[in-house]
C-alpha positions, 0 to 999 in steps of 0.5 A: 408683729404676730403674736406666739402662742404655745399649744398644748397638745389637745387644746387650741390657745384660742379656744377655751377647755371645756372644763364641764367635759369630764375627760377634760377635768381629769386631763388637767387636774393633775397639773392644776393641783400640782400647781395650786399647791406650789402657788399657796407654798410660795405665798405661804397661805395657811391651809384654811385660806387654801381651802377657801381659796378652793370653794370652802372644801372640807379637811378631808377633802382637802388633804386627799388633794394634798396627798395626792389621793384626788385625781379629778376636780371640778369646773368650779375648782379648775377655774378658781386655780386658773384664775389663781395661776393668772394672778401668780403669773401677772405678779411675777411680770409686775415685781421682783419674786419676793414682792411678788409672793408676799403681795397677796398677804400684805395690806393693800391701801387700793379701794377694792381691798379696804385696806385688806390683803388680797388674800382676805379679800379672795378668800371671803368674795371667792370667784368674783374677787379673784376675778377682780384681782386678776383684772387689776393686776393684768390692767397694771401689767398692760394685759388686756 
């Protein structure tokens, strides 16, 4: 059976967006910012941890993002948000809403977390840790 893929106008499903292109950054940023703040709200992430998920942004930059005055994210921040979206989606495929939203804050016995909560693992380890969490969840749900 052929897989169906939703298309986003201007982007191909089988070709990654060029996140280094300023026009692409400007186009994707508003939706990425909105998604990021919805995710951290659902996960009940403190602002300090949310800033770390974005790469350790300053208070000023963070509150500009939160207030809607920042119009463009760079490649690194778009990548980080993309990983968080994948983690969010995988959690909601694997678990009910309540557990899916709490999972990142719960201590985890999986050896990669060493007893820490996945959120702590991701804030300390940055992008490589986000990738590992995404891979772990994708493997659990049978993704590639």
